[in-house]
C-alpha positions as CSV (number, residue, x, y, z in Angstrom):
1,M,147.9,144.6,-5.5
2,K,147.3,148.6,-6.8
3,I,143.8,148.1,-7.1
4,T,143.4,146.4,-3.7
5,L,145.1,149.6,-2.3
6,L,142.9,151.6,-3.9
7,L,139.8,149.7,-2.9
8,L,141.4,149.8,0.6
9,S,142.3,153.6,0.5
10,L,138.3,154.8,-0.5
11,T,137.1,153.0,2.1
12,V,139.5,154.4,4.7
13,M,138.3,157.8,2.8
14,V,134.7,157.2,2.9
15,T,134.6,155.9,6.9
16,G,136.9,159.0,8.0
17,C,134.1,161.5,6.2
18,A,131.3,159.4,7.7
19,Q,129.5,161.0,10.7
20,P,128.5,159.3,13.8
21,K,124.9,159.6,14.5
22,A,124.0,161.5,17.6
23,Q,122.8,159.0,20.2
24,L,119.1,160.1,21.5
25,D,118.4,158.6,24.9
26,L,114.9,159.8,25.9
27,V,114.1,159.6,30.1
28,T,110.2,159.6,30.3
29,D,107.2,159.6,32.8
30,Q,105.0,157.3,33.3
31,Y,103.0,158.1,30.7
32,G,105.4,158.3,28.3
33,V,106.5,161.8,28.0
34,T,109.7,162.6,27.9
35,N,110.9,164.9,30.2
36,Q,114.9,164.7,30.0
37,I,117.3,164.2,26.9
38,N,120.6,162.5,26.4
39,P,121.2,162.8,30.6
40,Q,125.1,161.4,29.9
41,E,125.3,165.1,27.6
42,K,125.7,168.5,29.3
43,F,123.6,170.4,27.2
44,V,120.1,172.0,28.7
45,Y,117.0,172.5,26.8
46,L,115.1,175.9,27.3
47,I,111.7,176.1,26.7
48,F,108.9,179.0,26.8
49,T,105.5,178.1,26.9
50,G,102.6,180.8,26.6
51,H,98.7,181.6,26.2
52,F,96.5,184.3,25.6
53,S,92.8,184.2,28.0
54,M,90.3,185.9,25.4
55,D,88.1,186.2,28.2
56,D,90.2,189.1,29.8
57,N,92.0,190.2,26.4
58,G,94.9,188.5,27.5
59,Y,95.0,190.3,31.1
60,F,96.2,187.0,33.0
61,E,97.4,184.9,30.1
62,N,99.5,186.5,27.9
63,F,102.7,185.9,25.6
64,D,104.0,189.3,26.3
65,G,107.4,188.0,27.9
66,A,108.0,186.4,24.3
67,A,109.8,189.2,22.6
68,K,111.7,190.2,25.5
69,V,112.9,186.5,25.3
70,L,114.0,186.7,21.8
71,Q,116.0,189.5,22.5
72,T,117.9,188.2,25.7
73,M,118.4,185.0,23.4
74,A,119.8,186.9,20.6
75,K,122.5,188.8,22.6
76,Y,123.8,185.4,23.7
77,N,123.3,183.6,20.9
78,V,121.4,180.8,22.6
79,K,118.6,179.0,20.6
80,G,115.4,177.9,22.3
81,S,112.2,175.9,22.0
82,F,108.6,177.8,22.0
83,F,105.2,176.6,22.6
84,P,102.8,178.7,22.4
85,T,98.9,177.7,22.4
86,G,97.3,178.9,18.7
87,I,95.5,181.4,20.3
88,C,98.6,183.4,20.8
89,F,98.8,183.1,17.0
90,T,95.7,185.2,15.8
91,V,96.7,188.0,17.8
92,D,98.0,190.9,16.4
93,R,100.6,192.2,18.5
94,Y,102.3,188.6,18.6
95,Q,102.3,188.3,14.7
96,Q,105.9,189.5,14.4
97,V,106.9,187.4,17.4
98,M,105.8,184.6,15.5
99,S,107.9,185.1,12.5
100,D,110.8,186.0,14.8
101,I,111.1,182.9,16.6
102,I,111.3,181.5,13.2
103,D,113.7,183.5,11.4
104,Q,116.1,183.5,14.5
105,G,116.5,179.9,14.2
106,H,114.0,178.5,17.3
107,Y,112.0,175.9,17.7
108,L,108.0,176.4,17.6
109,S,105.2,174.1,18.3
110,S,102.2,173.4,20.1
111,H,100.9,174.2,23.1
112,S,97.3,173.3,21.8
113,Y,95.1,175.9,20.4
114,H,92.4,176.3,23.5
115,H,94.9,175.9,26.2
116,L,92.4,172.6,26.8
117,L,92.6,171.1,30.5
118,L,92.8,167.6,29.8
119,C,92.3,165.8,32.8
120,S,91.0,166.7,36.4
121,Y,93.7,168.2,39.1
122,G,91.3,166.5,41.5
123,N,91.7,162.6,40.0
124,R,94.3,162.3,37.0
125,N,92.0,159.6,35.7
126,N,89.0,161.8,35.2
127,S,89.8,162.7,31.8
128,L,88.0,166.4,30.7
129,V,87.9,165.9,27.3
130,T,87.6,163.7,24.2
131,A,90.0,162.4,22.0
132,D,87.6,164.0,19.1
133,S,87.7,167.1,21.1
134,I,91.5,167.0,21.0
135,A,91.7,166.1,17.5
136,K,89.4,169.1,16.6
137,D,91.7,171.4,18.0
138,N,94.9,170.0,17.1
139,V,93.5,170.8,13.7
140,L,92.9,174.4,14.5
141,M,96.5,174.3,16.1
142,E,98.1,173.1,12.9
143,Y,96.5,175.6,11.1
144,E,98.1,178.5,12.7
145,L,101.5,176.5,12.3
146,Q,101.5,176.0,8.9
147,R,100.2,179.6,8.4
148,F,103.9,180.3,9.6
149,G,105.2,177.8,6.9
150,L,106.0,175.0,8.8
151,T,105.7,171.3,8.3
152,K,104.2,168.6,10.7
153,E,108.0,167.1,10.9
154,E,109.4,170.8,11.9
155,Y,106.8,170.7,14.8
156,Q,106.6,167.3,16.0
157,W,107.3,167.6,19.5
158,L,105.1,169.6,21.7
159,V,104.7,170.5,25.4
160,P,100.9,169.5,26.7
161,P,98.8,172.3,27.7
162,Y,99.4,173.1,31.4
163,E,102.3,170.6,31.1
164,Y,99.2,168.2,32.3
165,Y,97.6,164.9,31.1
166,N,97.3,161.3,31.9
167,Q,97.7,158.3,29.6
168,F,94.6,158.6,27.5
169,S,95.2,162.5,26.7
170,A,98.8,161.5,25.9
171,D,98.2,158.3,23.9
172,V,95.6,160.6,22.0
173,Y,98.2,162.8,20.9
174,R,100.8,160.5,20.1
175,D,98.0,159.0,17.7
176,L,97.9,162.2,16.1
177,G,101.4,161.6,15.3
178,Y,103.2,163.9,18.0
179,K,105.6,163.2,20.5
180,L,105.6,165.1,24.2
181,A,108.0,166.6,26.3
182,N,107.4,168.4,29.7
183,I,109.4,170.2,32.5
184,T,111.9,167.4,34.3
185,P,111.0,166.9,37.5
186,G,112.4,168.8,40.6
187,L,112.9,172.1,38.5
188,V,109.9,174.6,39.7
189,T,110.5,177.5,37.0
190,S,107.0,177.1,36.1
191,M,105.3,178.2,39.2
192,D,106.2,182.1,38.2
193,W,102.6,182.2,37.3
194,M,101.8,182.4,41.2
195,G,101.3,185.7,42.7
196,P,102.5,187.1,46.2
197,N,98.8,186.1,47.6
198,H,99.3,182.2,46.0
199,P,99.9,180.0,49.1
200,Q,102.1,178.3,47.2
201,Y,104.2,181.5,45.6
202,H,107.5,181.6,44.8
203,S,109.8,185.0,44.3
204,A,111.6,184.9,40.6
205,E,114.4,184.2,42.8
206,Q,113.7,181.2,44.6
207,L,112.6,179.9,41.7
208,I,115.5,180.6,39.9
209,N,118.0,179.7,42.8
210,N,116.0,175.9,42.5
211,I,117.8,175.4,39.7
212,W,121.0,175.3,40.7
213,T,120.1,173.7,44.0
214,F,119.0,171.0,41.3
215,E,122.1,171.1,39.5
216,K,124.1,170.5,42.6
217,Q,122.1,167.4,43.6
218,H,121.5,165.9,40.1
219,T,123.7,168.2,37.5
220,L,121.3,169.5,35.0
221,N,122.8,167.0,31.9
222,G,119.3,167.0,29.6
223,A,117.0,169.2,32.0
224,I,114.1,170.5,30.1
225,I,113.7,173.9,31.9
226,L,110.4,175.6,31.5
227,I,109.9,179.4,32.0
228,H,106.8,181.1,31.2
229,A,107.1,183.8,28.3
230,M,104.0,185.5,30.2
231,D,103.6,188.6,32.0
232,Y,101.4,187.7,34.8
233,P,99.3,191.0,36.4
234,D,100.1,189.5,39.5
235,R,104.2,189.9,39.5
236,T,105.9,192.7,38.8
237,D,109.2,192.6,35.7
238,E,111.3,192.2,38.8
239,D,109.6,189.4,39.9
240,R,109.5,187.5,36.2
241,P,112.0,184.4,36.0
242,Y,112.1,185.3,32.5
243,T,113.7,189.0,33.7
244,Y,117.0,186.9,34.5
245,L,117.2,184.8,31.5
246,G,120.7,186.1,30.5
247,E,122.0,185.7,34.1
248,V,120.8,182.3,33.8
249,I,122.4,181.5,30.6
250,E,125.9,183.0,31.9
251,K,126.0,180.9,34.7
252,L,125.0,177.7,33.1
253,T,127.8,178.3,30.4
254,D,130.1,179.3,33.3
255,M,129.1,175.9,34.5
256,G,130.1,174.2,31.1
257,Y,126.5,174.0,29.7
258,G,125.5,174.1,26.4
259,F,121.8,174.6,24.8
260,K,119.8,172.4,22.5
261,T,116.7,172.8,21.3
262,F,114.1,170.3,19.9
263,K,115.3,171.2,16.5
264,D,118.0,169.1,17.5
265,V,115.9,166.0,19.3
266,I,114.5,165.9,15.6
267,S,117.7,165.7,13.8
268,M,119.3,163.3,16.0
269,E,115.9,161.1,15.7
270,E,116.4,161.2,11.6
């Protein structure tokens, strides 16, 4: 009898100490790319992409906003996910930024090395790259990530370049061992690269207001919100959505949302 009670007590203790495995529910698009994570949970995923245009020495595309984004994230003790291209890793002025992203506990992964345009905007089924060219580009990207001490297990989730792809390119990346993520449809903060002369230009205020309109209509549960950590020349500092990141974080917090990164996704997968 004593032995039975002892075994029962041990069973209760072990059961009580066991932590339930976090649920992972991925919402995907027609290409199998994740655009929402655990829609039953009140968490959002802030992601930041960047590229450095070599032909104009970073005039149009750059990663110059990343340091300012990190300052804001640190102020609010919020973590995000960063997806710069491999070229960004080779630019002298971003060396500290890359280290800070890692040291401050954010997620860091790939946006391709050369910012490949994977398929035609006129015909999405028209691939502009081969599997071999994607693989070769990816080797360069992985070298840069590993140079900063990361392993494949730590950067297995990526955001495809231009956030634009087709079934062929998505499958090639999966064959290379990656999982793909993209913006939640309906959120338009990624349009922050368009200057006032662009026919589809939206001001920073309009882009951020879209977040709150979307929230009222759908909630932001599990939403992936993309903001470019770039200083586009046709927009002033006052017209860059990341300038208002602190206000966005404050409002999301007041609305009861928490923040997760793709580190959390990887933990849920294990």
